[in-house]
N, C-alpha and C positions, 0 to 999 in steps of 0.2 A: 504494500500500500504506500501511496505517496504521502507526503507530509500533510497536505490539505485534508485528505481523507482521514488520516490518523487524528488530526486536530478536530475534525467534525465528530468522529466517533467518541473522542475524549469529552467533547462538549456535551454530546447527548448522554453519555454515561454519567457525567457530573450532574446534569439537569435531572435525569431519572433518579439518581440517588437522593437528590434534594427532595423530590416529590415523595419518595419512599420514607425519608426521614420525617417529613411533615405528617404523612399518614400515620406513622408510628406515634408521633407526638399527639396527634388527634385522638388516637385510640387510648393512650395513657390519660389524657385530660378528660376524655369521656368517662373513663372508669372512675376518676376522681370526682367528677360532677355527680355521677350516679351514687357514689358513696355519701357525698355531702348533701344531696337533695333532701333527704328526710330532715336533717338538721336545719336546713334553710326553711323548709316548710313549717317546722315547729317554731323557728325564730319569727317568721312572718305571722303565724297564728298568735304567738304571745305578744308581738308588737301591736297587732290589731286589738287584742284584748286589753292591753295597757292603755291604748288610745281611747277605747270605749269607756274604761273605768275612769280615766282622767276627765272625759267629757261629762260623765255622770256626776262626778264630784264637783266639777265647775258649775254645772247647772244647779245642783242641789245646794251648793254653798251660796250661790246667788239668791236662791229662794229663801234659804235660812237667814241670810243677812237682811233681805227685804222684810221677812216676817219679824225679825228682831227689831228692826227700825220701826215698823208699824206698831208693834206692841209697846215699845218705849215711847213712841209719839202719842199714843192714845191712853196710856196708863202711867202710873208712877213706878212701875216695875223697871228694874235694871237687869238686863240679861248680859251675862258674861260669857261670850263665845269661847274664850280661852279656858273656861272651867272644864277640866277633863271629865267631871261627873255628868256634864251636859250630854255627852255622847256615850255614857256608860249604859249599855243595854242590859247588863246583868242585874241592875237594880230594878226592883218592881216599882211601879208608879206610886203605890202606897208608901213605900219607904222614902221616896223623894218628897212626897207631900208632908210626911212627918218631919223631915229636916227643915222645911220651909216654915 
């Protein structure tokens, strides 16, 4: 073979090897993606749940503050939102009334 043909064969061989290397890399990366997919799906699910809970809290905090302000505006009661017992669901309503 002459030099031009040898050069062309070498070029095609190098080009073909690069394609095979990329196919191998694609296979390896696909295997990694398939292993990570359940974790990513769980991450996305948890992220959505956190966003939903944050939205619920924000909405309910706004309602709570509006009700607190309305109560204080129309009565002589003073509501302390920072009081941890305000959100303590373990206490029965009767126990809370006795304290007041």
